[in-house]
C-alpha positions as CSV (number, residue, x, y, z in Angstrom):
1,M,186.5,-47.8,64.6
2,S,183.0,-49.0,65.0
3,R,183.0,-49.4,68.8
4,R,185.4,-46.8,69.9
5,I,183.1,-43.9,69.5
6,W,184.0,-40.6,71.1
7,S,185.7,-37.3,70.4
8,L,189.0,-37.2,68.3
9,V,190.7,-34.7,70.7
10,A,191.3,-36.6,74.0
11,V,193.1,-35.0,77.1
12,I,195.5,-37.4,78.4
13,A,195.6,-36.6,81.8
14,T,196.8,-38.9,84.9
15,L,196.5,-38.2,88.5
16,S,199.7,-38.0,90.3
17,T,198.4,-39.1,93.6
18,S,197.0,-42.5,94.5
19,F,194.0,-42.3,96.7
20,T,192.9,-45.2,99.0
21,V,189.8,-45.8,101.1
22,T,189.9,-48.3,104.0
23,Y,186.9,-50.5,103.9
24,A,185.0,-52.7,106.3
25,A,185.5,-56.6,106.3
26,Q,184.2,-58.6,103.4
27,P,181.7,-59.6,102.2
28,W,179.6,-56.5,102.0
29,T,175.7,-56.3,101.2
30,L,174.4,-53.9,98.6
31,A,173.6,-51.5,101.5
32,N,177.4,-51.4,102.7
33,Y,178.3,-50.3,99.2
34,Q,175.7,-47.8,99.2
35,S,176.7,-46.2,102.6
36,Q,180.5,-45.8,102.0
37,T,182.0,-42.3,103.1
38,L,183.8,-40.6,100.2
39,H,187.2,-39.2,101.4
40,W,188.1,-36.2,99.2
41,S,191.5,-35.0,98.6
42,T,192.8,-32.1,96.5
43,C,194.2,-33.2,93.2
44,Q,195.2,-31.4,90.0
45,N,195.4,-28.2,91.8
46,T,191.7,-27.1,91.9
47,F,190.0,-30.5,91.7
48,E,189.1,-33.3,94.3
49,C,189.6,-36.8,93.9
50,T,188.7,-39.9,95.9
51,S,187.3,-43.5,95.1
52,F,184.6,-45.9,95.9
53,K,184.2,-49.6,95.7
54,V,181.6,-51.6,93.8
55,P,180.8,-55.4,93.5
56,V,182.2,-57.1,90.8
57,D,179.1,-59.2,90.4
58,Y,175.7,-57.6,91.5
59,S,173.9,-61.0,91.3
60,H,176.5,-62.5,93.6
61,L,177.9,-60.3,96.4
62,D,180.9,-62.6,97.4
63,G,183.2,-59.9,98.5
64,N,185.1,-59.3,95.2
65,S,185.0,-55.7,94.3
66,F,186.3,-52.9,91.9
67,T,187.6,-49.9,93.2
68,L,186.5,-46.7,90.9
69,Q,188.5,-43.3,90.8
70,V,186.5,-40.3,90.9
71,I,187.2,-36.6,90.3
72,K,185.2,-33.5,91.1
73,H,185.4,-29.7,90.4
74,L,183.2,-27.9,92.9
75,A,180.5,-25.4,91.9
76,N,182.1,-21.7,91.4
77,K,179.0,-20.4,93.2
78,P,178.3,-22.8,96.3
79,A,175.4,-20.8,97.5
80,K,173.5,-21.3,94.2
81,R,174.5,-25.1,93.8
82,L,172.2,-27.2,92.3
83,G,173.9,-30.5,92.9
84,S,176.3,-32.9,91.1
85,L,176.6,-33.1,87.3
86,I,178.1,-36.5,86.4
87,M,179.7,-36.5,83.0
88,N,180.8,-39.4,80.6
89,P,182.5,-38.7,77.3
90,G,181.7,-41.8,75.5
91,G,183.9,-44.6,74.1
92,P,183.1,-47.2,75.4
93,G,186.3,-46.6,77.5
94,G,186.6,-43.0,77.5
95,S,187.9,-41.5,80.6
96,A,185.5,-39.4,82.5
97,I,188.3,-38.1,84.7
98,D,190.2,-36.7,81.6
99,Y,186.8,-35.4,80.5
100,V,186.1,-33.2,83.8
101,L,189.7,-32.0,83.7
102,S,188.8,-30.3,80.4
103,A,185.3,-29.2,81.4
104,D,186.0,-25.6,80.4
105,S,185.8,-26.8,76.9
106,I,182.7,-28.8,77.4
107,V,180.0,-26.9,79.5
108,S,179.5,-23.2,79.9
109,K,180.7,-21.0,82.8
110,S,176.8,-20.9,84.0
111,I,177.0,-24.7,84.5
112,E,180.2,-24.7,86.4
113,D,178.9,-22.0,88.7
114,V,176.1,-24.1,90.0
115,Y,177.1,-27.7,89.5
116,D,179.8,-29.8,91.0
117,L,181.2,-31.4,87.9
118,V,181.7,-35.1,88.4
119,G,183.6,-37.9,86.6
120,F,184.3,-41.4,87.5
121,D,186.4,-44.1,85.3
122,P,184.1,-47.0,84.8
123,R,185.3,-50.4,85.8
124,G,188.4,-51.4,83.8
125,V,188.8,-48.0,82.3
126,N,192.0,-45.7,82.7
127,L,192.5,-45.1,86.4
128,S,189.8,-47.6,87.6
129,Q,191.8,-51.0,87.6
130,P,192.4,-51.0,83.8
131,I,192.3,-54.1,81.8
132,R,195.0,-54.4,79.2
133,C,194.9,-57.3,76.8
134,L,197.6,-56.6,74.4
135,T,201.2,-55.3,74.5
136,D,202.0,-52.2,72.7
137,S,203.6,-54.2,69.9
138,Q,200.4,-56.5,69.6
139,E,198.3,-53.4,69.6
140,D,200.3,-51.8,66.6
141,T,199.8,-55.1,64.8
142,Y,196.1,-55.4,65.7
143,L,195.4,-51.8,64.7
144,G,197.5,-51.5,61.8
145,G,196.8,-54.3,59.3
146,N,194.6,-54.1,56.0
147,G,191.4,-52.3,57.1
148,S,189.4,-54.3,54.7
149,V,188.8,-57.7,53.8
150,Q,189.4,-58.3,50.1
151,T,191.1,-61.6,49.8
152,P,191.0,-65.0,51.8
153,A,194.3,-64.1,53.2
154,D,192.9,-60.8,54.6
155,L,190.1,-62.7,56.5
156,A,192.4,-65.3,57.9
157,I,194.5,-62.3,59.5
158,G,191.5,-60.8,60.8
159,I,190.3,-63.9,62.5
160,S,193.7,-64.4,63.8
161,A,193.7,-61.1,65.3
162,A,190.2,-61.5,66.5
163,K,191.0,-64.7,68.4
164,L,194.0,-63.0,69.9
165,M,192.0,-60.2,71.4
166,A,189.6,-62.4,72.7
167,N,192.1,-64.9,74.3
168,A,194.2,-62.2,75.6
169,C,191.3,-60.3,77.1
170,A,190.1,-63.6,78.8
171,K,193.6,-64.0,80.4
172,A,193.9,-60.6,81.5
173,A,190.3,-60.3,83.1
174,G,190.2,-63.8,84.4
175,N,187.0,-64.4,86.3
176,K,185.9,-60.9,86.0
177,L,185.7,-61.0,82.1
178,A,181.9,-61.2,82.4
179,H,181.5,-58.1,84.5
180,Y,182.7,-54.9,82.5
181,S,179.4,-54.4,80.8
182,T,177.5,-51.1,80.7
183,L,174.7,-52.4,82.7
184,D,177.2,-52.9,85.7
185,T,178.4,-49.5,85.1
186,A,174.9,-48.0,85.2
187,R,174.5,-49.8,88.6
188,D,177.9,-48.4,89.6
189,M,176.7,-44.9,88.7
190,E,173.7,-45.2,91.0
191,I,175.9,-46.1,93.9
192,L,178.0,-42.9,93.2
193,R,174.7,-40.9,93.1
194,I,173.9,-42.2,96.3
195,L,177.4,-41.6,97.8
196,L,177.3,-38.0,96.6
197,R,174.0,-37.6,98.4
198,D,171.9,-36.4,95.4
199,S,168.4,-37.2,95.2
200,K,168.4,-37.5,91.5
201,L,170.8,-38.2,88.9
202,N,172.2,-35.0,86.7
203,Y,174.1,-36.4,83.9
204,I,175.7,-35.4,80.6
205,G,176.5,-38.5,78.4
206,K,178.1,-38.1,75.0
207,S,178.0,-40.7,72.3
208,Y,178.4,-44.2,73.9
209,G,177.7,-42.3,77.3
210,T,174.2,-41.9,75.9
211,F,173.7,-45.7,76.1
212,L,175.1,-45.5,79.7
213,G,172.3,-43.0,80.6
214,T,169.6,-44.8,78.6
215,L,170.5,-48.1,80.7
216,Y,170.3,-46.1,83.8
217,A,167.0,-44.6,82.9
218,A,165.6,-48.1,82.4
219,L,167.0,-49.2,85.7
220,Y,166.1,-46.2,87.9
221,P,163.4,-44.2,86.2
222,K,162.4,-42.4,89.5
223,T,165.8,-41.1,90.1
224,I,166.3,-39.5,86.7
225,G,167.0,-35.6,87.2
226,R,168.4,-33.3,84.4
227,V,169.9,-35.6,82.0
228,V,171.4,-34.7,78.4
229,L,172.2,-37.3,75.9
230,D,174.2,-36.0,73.3
231,G,175.3,-37.9,70.0
232,A,172.6,-40.5,70.8
233,V,173.1,-44.2,70.4
234,D,170.2,-46.3,69.4
235,P,170.0,-49.0,72.0
236,N,167.9,-51.4,70.2
237,L,170.1,-52.0,66.9
238,S,171.9,-55.4,66.2
239,P,175.5,-55.2,66.0
240,R,175.0,-55.6,62.2
241,D,172.6,-52.8,61.7
242,A,174.6,-50.6,64.1
243,N,177.7,-51.1,61.9
244,I,175.9,-50.5,58.7
245,A,174.3,-47.4,60.1
246,Q,177.7,-46.0,61.3
247,A,179.2,-46.7,57.8
248,V,176.6,-44.7,56.2
249,G,177.1,-42.0,58.8
250,F,180.7,-41.9,58.0
251,E,179.9,-41.7,54.3
252,T,177.7,-38.8,54.9
253,A,180.4,-37.0,56.7
254,L,183.1,-37.8,54.2
255,K,180.8,-36.5,51.3
256,S,180.3,-33.3,53.3
257,F,183.9,-32.9,53.7
258,V,184.8,-33.4,50.1
259,A,181.7,-31.0,49.0
260,A,183.8,-28.4,51.4
261,N,187.1,-29.3,50.2
262,P,186.9,-30.4,46.6
263,T,190.6,-30.5,46.2
264,F,190.3,-34.3,46.5
265,S,187.5,-36.5,45.3
266,I,186.1,-39.6,47.0
267,A,187.6,-41.6,44.0
268,Q,191.0,-40.2,44.6
269,I,190.7,-40.9,48.3
270,K,189.7,-44.5,47.8
271,S,192.5,-45.0,45.0
272,F,195.0,-43.7,47.8
273,L,193.8,-46.2,50.5
274,Q,194.0,-49.1,47.8
275,S,197.6,-48.0,47.3
276,A,198.2,-48.1,51.1
277,R,197.6,-51.7,50.8
278,S,200.1,-52.5,48.1
279,K,202.8,-49.9,49.1
280,P,202.4,-48.4,52.4
281,L,204.1,-45.1,53.0
282,T,207.0,-45.1,55.3
283,E,207.7,-42.2,57.8
284,Y,210.1,-43.9,60.2
285,P,212.1,-47.4,60.0
286,N,209.6,-50.1,60.6
287,R,206.6,-47.7,60.7
288,Q,204.4,-48.0,57.6
289,L,201.2,-46.2,57.0
290,S,198.8,-49.2,56.4
291,E,195.4,-49.1,54.9
292,S,194.0,-49.6,58.3
293,L,195.9,-46.6,59.9
294,A,195.0,-44.4,56.8
295,I,191.2,-45.1,57.0
296,T,191.3,-44.6,60.7
297,G,192.9,-41.1,60.2
298,I,190.3,-40.3,57.8
299,A,187.6,-41.3,60.2
300,A,189.1,-39.6,63.1
301,A,189.3,-36.2,61.3
302,L,185.5,-36.4,60.4
303,Y,184.7,-36.2,64.1
304,E,186.0,-32.6,64.3
305,P,185.2,-30.3,61.2
306,T,187.0,-27.1,63.0
307,D,190.3,-29.1,63.7
308,G,190.0,-32.3,62.0
309,W,189.1,-31.4,58.5
310,P,192.1,-29.0,57.9
311,L,194.3,-31.8,59.3
312,L,192.6,-34.4,56.8
313,K,193.2,-31.9,53.8
314,K,196.8,-31.5,54.9
315,A,197.3,-35.3,55.5
316,L,195.7,-35.9,51.9
317,A,197.9,-33.4,50.2
318,N,201.2,-34.5,52.0
319,A,200.5,-38.3,51.3
320,I,199.2,-38.3,47.7
321,N,201.2,-35.5,46.4
322,H,204.5,-35.9,48.4
323,G,204.6,-39.3,49.9
324,N,204.6,-38.1,53.3
325,P,202.2,-39.8,55.8
326,A,203.1,-37.6,59.0
327,Y,199.5,-36.1,59.4
328,F,197.9,-39.5,58.8
329,F,200.2,-41.0,61.6
330,F,199.3,-38.0,63.8
331,L,195.4,-38.5,63.2
332,A,195.5,-42.3,63.6
333,D,197.8,-41.9,66.8
334,S,195.5,-39.4,68.4
335,Y,192.3,-41.6,67.8
336,N,194.2,-44.7,69.1
337,Q,195.9,-42.9,71.9
338,R,199.4,-43.9,70.9
339,D,202.2,-41.7,71.8
340,P,205.4,-40.8,69.8
341,N,207.4,-43.6,71.6
342,G,204.8,-46.2,70.6
343,H,203.0,-46.5,73.9
344,Y,199.4,-46.6,74.1
345,V,198.8,-44.1,76.9
346,S,195.0,-45.4,77.1
347,N,193.6,-48.8,77.4
348,Q,190.6,-47.8,75.3
349,T,191.2,-50.1,72.5
350,D,191.1,-53.2,74.8
351,I,188.4,-52.4,77.1
352,S,186.2,-51.1,74.2
353,E,186.3,-54.5,72.8
354,V,185.6,-56.0,76.3
355,I,182.5,-53.9,77.0
356,G,181.3,-54.1,73.3
357,C,181.2,-57.8,73.3
358,L,179.4,-57.9,76.6
359,D,176.9,-55.2,75.6
360,S,175.5,-56.9,72.4
361,K,174.9,-60.2,71.0
362,D,175.7,-60.9,67.2
363,P,173.9,-64.0,66.4
364,R,175.5,-64.3,63.0
365,T,178.1,-67.0,62.2
366,L,181.2,-66.1,60.5
367,A,179.6,-67.3,57.2
368,Q,176.8,-64.8,57.7
369,V,179.2,-62.0,58.6
370,E,181.0,-62.8,55.1
371,G,177.5,-63.0,53.5
372,D,176.6,-59.3,54.7
373,A,179.6,-57.9,52.9
374,A,177.7,-56.9,49.7
375,A,175.0,-55.2,51.9
376,F,177.6,-53.0,53.7
377,S,179.2,-52.0,50.3
378,A,175.9,-51.2,48.7
379,A,174.8,-49.1,51.7
380,A,178.2,-47.4,52.2
381,P,180.5,-48.1,49.2
382,F,183.5,-46.2,50.9
383,F,183.2,-47.1,54.6
384,G,181.1,-50.2,54.3
385,P,184.0,-52.5,53.5
386,Y,185.8,-51.2,56.6
387,L,182.9,-52.1,59.0
388,T,181.6,-55.3,57.8
389,Y,183.8,-57.1,60.2
390,G,183.4,-54.6,62.9
391,G,183.3,-56.6,66.3
392,L,184.8,-59.8,64.7
393,S,186.5,-60.5,68.1
394,C,183.0,-60.9,69.7
395,L,182.6,-64.2,67.8
396,Y,185.4,-65.7,69.8
397,W,184.6,-64.2,73.0
398,K,184.9,-66.2,76.2
399,A,182.0,-64.4,78.1
400,K,178.3,-64.4,77.3
401,P,176.7,-60.9,76.6
402,V,174.6,-59.5,79.4
403,T,170.8,-59.4,79.2
404,T,169.7,-55.8,79.3
405,P,166.4,-54.4,80.4
406,T,163.7,-53.3,77.8
407,L,164.9,-50.2,76.2
408,K,161.7,-49.0,74.6
409,N,158.8,-46.7,76.0
410,L,160.6,-45.6,78.9
411,K,158.8,-43.2,81.4
412,T,161.1,-40.7,83.1
413,N,161.2,-37.2,84.1
414,P,162.0,-34.8,81.2
415,L,165.4,-35.2,79.5
416,L,167.3,-33.9,76.4
417,V,168.3,-35.8,73.4
418,I,170.8,-34.2,71.0
419,G,171.5,-35.3,67.6
420,T,173.5,-33.9,64.7
421,T,172.3,-34.2,61.1
422,R,175.7,-35.2,59.7
423,D,177.4,-36.9,62.8
424,P,179.7,-39.5,61.5
425,A,179.8,-41.9,64.6
426,T,176.4,-41.7,65.9
427,P,174.1,-41.1,62.8
428,Y,171.2,-38.7,63.3
429,R,168.5,-41.3,62.7
430,W,169.8,-42.8,66.2
431,A,168.9,-39.8,67.9
432,Q,165.6,-39.8,66.4
433,A,165.1,-43.6,67.6
434,L,166.2,-42.9,71.1
435,H,163.9,-39.8,71.3
436,Q,161.1,-42.2,70.5
437,D,162.2,-44.7,73.0
438,L,162.3,-42.2,75.9
439,L,158.8,-40.9,76.1
440,N,159.2,-37.7,78.1
441,S,162.3,-36.5,75.9
442,T,162.8,-33.5,73.7
443,L,164.9,-33.6,70.5
444,I,167.4,-31.0,69.8
445,T,168.7,-31.2,66.3
446,L,171.8,-29.6,65.0
447,N,171.9,-29.2,61.3
448,G,175.7,-29.6,61.0
449,D,178.7,-31.6,60.7
450,G,180.8,-33.5,63.3
451,H,180.2,-35.7,66.5
452,T,177.8,-34.6,69.0
453,G,175.9,-31.2,69.0
454,A,176.5,-29.3,72.3
455,N,179.3,-26.8,72.4
456,R,179.9,-27.0,68.9
457,G,179.3,-23.6,67.5
458,S,175.4,-23.5,67.8
459,S,174.3,-20.9,70.5
460,C,170.8,-22.3,69.8
461,V,171.7,-25.9,70.9
462,D,173.8,-24.3,73.8
463,K,171.0,-22.3,75.0
464,A,168.5,-24.9,75.0
465,M,170.8,-27.3,76.9
466,N,172.0,-24.5,79.4
467,N,168.5,-23.6,80.2
468,Y,167.2,-27.1,80.8
469,L,170.2,-27.9,83.0
470,L,169.9,-24.7,85.0
471,T,165.8,-24.6,85.4
472,G,164.9,-28.2,84.6
473,K,162.4,-27.0,81.9
474,S,162.7,-28.6,78.4
475,P,161.9,-26.6,75.4
476,A,158.1,-26.7,74.7
477,H,158.7,-28.7,71.5
478,D,161.4,-30.4,69.6
479,I,163.7,-27.8,67.8
480,T,166.1,-27.7,64.9
481,C,169.4,-25.6,65.1
482,D,172.0,-24.2,62.8
483,T,175.6,-23.4,63.7
484,D,176.3,-19.6,64.3
485,A,178.5,-19.7,61.3
486,A,176.0,-21.0,59.1
487,L,173.3,-18.4,60.3
488,A,176.0,-15.7,59.7
489,H,176.4,-16.8,56.2
490,S,172.9,-17.0,55.6
491,V,172.5,-13.4,56.7
492,T,175.1,-12.1,54.6
493,A,174.8,-14.2,51.4
């Protein structure tokens, strides 16, 4: 949960046609990668698809490469076209191809009119040579155990699972294991910008996608165009501090849910989770609602107040009052991208571990991680125990974390940072921190619930973002917005 940070509702779409490009003899120089021709073909009725090649190792161009899949929706009004707008939904491991396919619910028609909407699946993700470490049954075991460590036996099971993931990913990736980092993806995005023939990068990054955008800004500050970073990640936190902050974020969101839905108290929900450890509810033969799946379902629902909160209310009522875990399975499976047949339709669990362990180094020993348990519980009594051991597999990883450039005091063209005050997955203070790191940024604050801020019911946020993307002009100062529903309530109250 601590690393797979993205929207609950994922559009699972696959391309029915395979696109190939014929390339020159290997090895290539960087100039060769930057001078490829994109051969677009119609796909998904109204979209265009292609692929491009990137080096596995930018520091050693030995001919080994990844082929990345790309999708594009052409601007509705070509005469008014402003260029490409590359989009990333977060994750790590979220599919930008799926994201662009659902663009109607993500950006306004005014943006679709003047931008080619472009998404590429990063290396190892979804359609771009996906890496799968675990089988479906292993994934079930990995995601379905006890969610919190309460006994030595719990810790032993957690360590075994962490080692399984580390070893399985090392076997699946082979000599490419060290080359799935966000830093590599930022460099890949620069190649794509060049191939799209855009002089500047126009970009919307959500959640983890804001980290990708921040790394790009550090590497290529002179080619930053109109960039929106929504649901911002603080790029300078240690894994420990990031996990504690996220535990507090989910805690804040749960309190907000309970305040709006007082049928169940936090104490009752906590008691239900404890009972899931000792006596899991059964829906199907051999399928039990474990503590881990239950907490995943709760966390997943907190991402989306409009859709998720009503589902969580039904899940709690059915599970606690009637012993029926069906809604919890639905929430957890949606988050984990598991279909009703038990197949994981996305490799996001695996690739998020791969990327996360490369992106940040946790200097702690296992004993130090154990020693931090009290601090996690003190900061967030409900969610802290579930995030204490977040990223445990990284302690056993078979590749070293990458060294990233300095991500403070970055000078670029104007860009927007959006933060939501009760965002569970990317706490608001992360947006404040990123705003300080990006010297020429404007902070848009949504006073509300849920993950990310744009197109979430606030015309104030959407107007500021749209005006920036259409004109390049940031608001004159930082602004704070409410949702339209909150404004309407305040007027009629």
